[in-house]
C-alpha positions in Angstrom: 5.2 -30.5 -0.8 5.2 -27.1 0.7 2.4 -24.6 -0.2 3.9 -21.7 -2.2 2.5 -18.3 -1.3 2.3 -16.2 -4.5 1.9 -12.5 -4.2 1.5 -10.0 -6.9 1.3 -6.3 -7.7 -1.8 -4.7 -9.0 -1.8 -1.6 -11.2 -3.5 1.6 -10.2 -6.7 3.1 -11.5 -6.8 5.4 -14.6 -6.9 9.1 -13.8 -6.6 11.9 -16.3 -5.3 15.4 -15.4 -4.3 18.5 -17.4 -0.8 18.2 -19.0 2.0 20.5 -18.2 4.5 21.8 -20.7 7.5 19.6 -21.2 11.0 21.1 -21.0 13.8 20.1 -23.3 17.6 20.3 -23.4 19.1 23.5 -24.6 20.8 23.5 -28.1 24.3 24.8 -28.2 25.3 27.7 -30.4 26.3 26.9 -34.0 30.0 26.6 -34.9 31.5 29.1 -37.3 32.7 26.2 -39.6 29.1 25.1 -40.2 26.5 26.7 -42.5 24.4 29.5 -41.0 21.7 28.2 -38.8 23.3 24.8 -38.3 23.7 23.7 -34.7 25.3 20.9 -32.8 23.2 17.9 -31.8 21.9 18.4 -28.2 23.7 16.2 -25.7 22.0 13.0 -24.6 20.3 13.2 -21.3 22.1 11.9 -18.2 20.6 9.2 -16.0 19.7 11.8 -13.5 18.0 14.0 -16.1 16.0 11.0 -17.4 14.9 10.4 -13.8 13.7 14.0 -13.6 16.3 15.2 -11.1 17.5 18.8 -11.0 20.9 19.5 -12.3 23.8 21.3 -10.6 23.1 24.2 -8.4 19.8 22.7 -7.1 17.9 23.3 -10.4 14.8 21.2 -11.1 11.4 20.7 -9.5 11.1 21.3 -5.8 10.3 18.4 -3.4 6.6 18.4 -2.5 5.4 19.6 0.9 4.2 17.3 3.6 0.5 17.6 2.6 1.3 16.6 -1.0 3.4 13.7 0.1 0.5 12.5 2.3 -1.9 12.8 -0.6 0.4 10.8 -2.9 0.4 7.9 -0.5 -3.2 8.2 0.3 -4.0 7.7 -3.3 -1.7 4.7 -3.6 -3.3 3.2 -0.5 -6.9 3.8 -1.8 -6.0 2.1 -5.1 -4.2 -0.9 -3.5 -4.5 -1.1 0.3 -2.4 -4.3 0.7 0.3 -4.3 -2.0 2.5 -7.3 -2.3 5.7 -8.4 -3.9 5.9 -10.8 -6.9 8.4 -13.3 -5.5 7.0 -16.7 -4.4 8.0 -18.1 -1.0 6.8 -20.4 1.7 8.5 -19.1 4.8 11.1 -16.4 5.9 14.0 -18.7 4.8 12.7 -19.2 1.3 11.9 -15.5 1.0 15.5 -14.8 1.9 16.7 -17.2 -0.7 14.3 -15.9 -3.4 15.4 -12.3 -2.8 19.0 -13.2 -2.9 18.5 -15.0 -6.2 16.6 -12.1 -7.7 19.6 -9.8 -8.0 20.0 -8.9 -11.7 17.2 -11.3 -12.5 13.4 -11.1 -13.0 11.0 -12.2 -10.4 9.3 -14.3 -13.1 12.5 -16.1 -13.8 13.3 -16.7 -10.1 9.8 -18.1 -9.4 10.2 -20.5 -12.3 13.3 -21.9 -10.7 12.3 -21.8 -7.1 8.9 -23.5 -7.4 10.4 -27.0 -7.8 13.4 -26.0 -5.6 11.3 -25.0 -2.6 9.2 -28.1 -2.9 12.3 -30.2 -1.8 14.4 -27.6 0.0 12.5 -25.1 2.1 14.8 -25.0 5.2 18.5 -24.5 5.7 19.0 -28.1 6.6 17.3 -29.4 3.5 19.2 -26.9 1.3 22.5 -28.2 2.7 21.3 -31.8 2.1 20.6 -30.9 -1.5 24.1 -29.6 -1.9 25.7 -26.9 -4.1 26.0 -29.0 -7.2 22.3 -29.9 -7.3 21.3 -26.3 -6.3 23.3 -25.0 -9.3 21.4 -27.3 -11.6 18.1 -26.1 -10.1 18.8 -22.4 -10.6 20.9 -22.5 -13.7 18.3 -20.4 -15.6 19.0 -17.5 -13.3 21.8 -15.0 -14.0 25.0 -15.5 -11.9 23.7 -18.8 -10.7 27.1 -20.3 -9.8 27.9 -17.5 -7.3 24.4 -17.4 -6.0 24.3 -21.1 -5.4 27.6 -20.8 -3.4 26.1 -17.9 -1.3 22.8 -19.8 -0.7 24.7 -22.8 0.7 27.0 -20.6 2.8 24.1 -18.6 4.2 22.2 -21.7 5.0 25.1 -23.1 6.9 25.5 -19.9 8.8 21.8 -19.8 9.7 22.2 -23.2 11.3 25.4 -22.5 13.1 24.7 -19.0 14.3 21.0 -18.5 14.4 19.5 -22.0 15.2 18.2 -22.3 11.6 16.1 -19.2 11.9 16.3 -16.1 9.8 17.4 -13.2 11.9 15.2 -10.1 12.2 17.7 -7.3 12.3 19.3 -5.7 9.3 22.8 -5.8 11.0 22.5 -9.6 11.4 21.0 -10.2 8.0 23.8 -8.3 6.3 26.4 -10.6 7.8 25.1 -13.5 5.7 26.8 -14.2 2.4 25.1 -12.6 -0.6 22.8 -10.4 1.6 23.0 -6.6 1.2 20.9 -3.8 2.5 18.2 -4.1 0.0 17.7 -7.8 0.5 17.7 -7.3 4.3 15.1 -4.6 4.0 12.8 -6.8 1.8 13.0 -9.7 4.2 12.4 -7.5 7.3 9.4 -5.8 5.6 7.7 -8.8 4.1 8.6 -11.6 6.6 8.5 -9.6 9.8 6.4 -6.5 9.1 9.1 -3.9 9.6 8.5 -0.5 8.0 11.7 -0.7 6.0 12.1 0.7 2.5 13.9 -1.4 -0.1 15.2 0.8 -3.0 15.3 -1.0 -6.3 15.8 0.6 -9.8 12.1 1.3 -10.1 11.7 3.0 -6.8 15.0 4.9 -7.3 13.6 6.3 -10.6 10.2 7.3 -9.2 11.7 9.0 -6.1 13.9 11.1 -8.2 11.4 11.8 -11.0 8.4 13.0 -9.1 10.6 14.2 -7.3 9.7 12.7 -3.9 13.0 12.0 -2.2 15.7 12.8 -4.7 19.2 11.3 -4.1 22.2 10.1 -6.0 22.4 6.7 -4.3 19.8 4.1 -3.2 20.8 4.8 0.4 20.2 8.5 0.0 16.7 7.8 -1.4 15.9 5.3 1.3 16.9 7.7 4.1 15.0 10.6 2.4 11.8 8.5 2.1 12.1 7.5 5.8 12.0 11.2 6.7 8.9 12.2 4.7 6.6 9.1 4.3 3.8 9.4 6.9 4.0 6.7 9.5 0.6 5.0 8.5 1.9 4.4 5.0 5.6 3.5 5.8 5.3 -0.2 5.8 3.8 -0.4 2.3 5.6 2.6 0.8 8.3 0.7 -1.1 5.7 -1.7 -2.6 3.6 1.2 -3.9 6.6 3.0 -5.4 8.0 -0.2 -7.0 4.6 -1.0 -8.4 4.3 2.5 -9.8 7.7 2.4 -11.4 7.4 -1.0 -12.8 3.9 -0.7 -14.4 3.2 3.0 -14.8 6.1 5.4 -14.3 8.4 3.3 -16.6 11.9 4.3 -17.5 11.7 5.0 -21.2 8.0 5.7 -21.7 6.1 6.6 -18.6 2.3 6.0 -18.9 1.3 9.3 -17.4 -2.3 8.8 -18.7 -2.8 6.0 -16.2 -0.9 7.7 -13.3 -2.8 8.2 -10.1 -0.7 11.2 -9.1 0.1 13.0 -12.4 -1.4 16.2 -11.1 1.0 16.1 -8.2 4.1 14.9 -10.1 6.5 17.6 -11.2 8.4 15.6 -13.8 9.1 18.1 -16.6 8.8 15.5 -19.4 5.3 14.2 -18.6 3.6 12.6 -21.6 0.3 14.2 -21.1 
């Protein structure tokens, strides 16, 4: 049986800072047909507003300067010098499979399925020997398992036929594999091969727009923005720190600003302290 390497995130230390006033959406003028003083209900916030992004015309908090960006990542580093992901794997191949399976699924759910799977199929050759039908049965608790099983078998075959059974190290080659997109490629390059890539998931996307650190309308825009501003010494672990922060502290619906390491540097207008 292969030894499974389990890696996990750690939450940051508790730091309290003075609160800043929170802004709110403007209320529209009352209609004449309504009683005096009545007003329409304020419109719901858009996704970008919930993330803390400025609206049209460049409104919203300014992006921090280089010194502030460096201080943000210095604090993340001091609190957690070697951040890790939560997916379990035993080698670059099983990491690739785990990341591909994690799309629209939780890491906990993926790990539950892959622990017994990787004990019997931890190479492309063994996965092909297992076959698509048995693979589907092994991962049926994961969302979209039928399509994912088909992709895992196909990418395993291509790894053998095109790359000698080894996981390629370049993004361009990784993205030619079935079921592998830019984010999956970035995760594999970063974790398996130590490349300073930035994989943008929903948590990182929210944090980058909310602080705002590298605001953008798409994951690619955020990724490229972070590549420009993250100091080189912190680049390899940058996406782990930001994902950790978004998953456990800077949550989507109720950010835990009282536990935030950087709440004095954050310019999110709806901070909870």
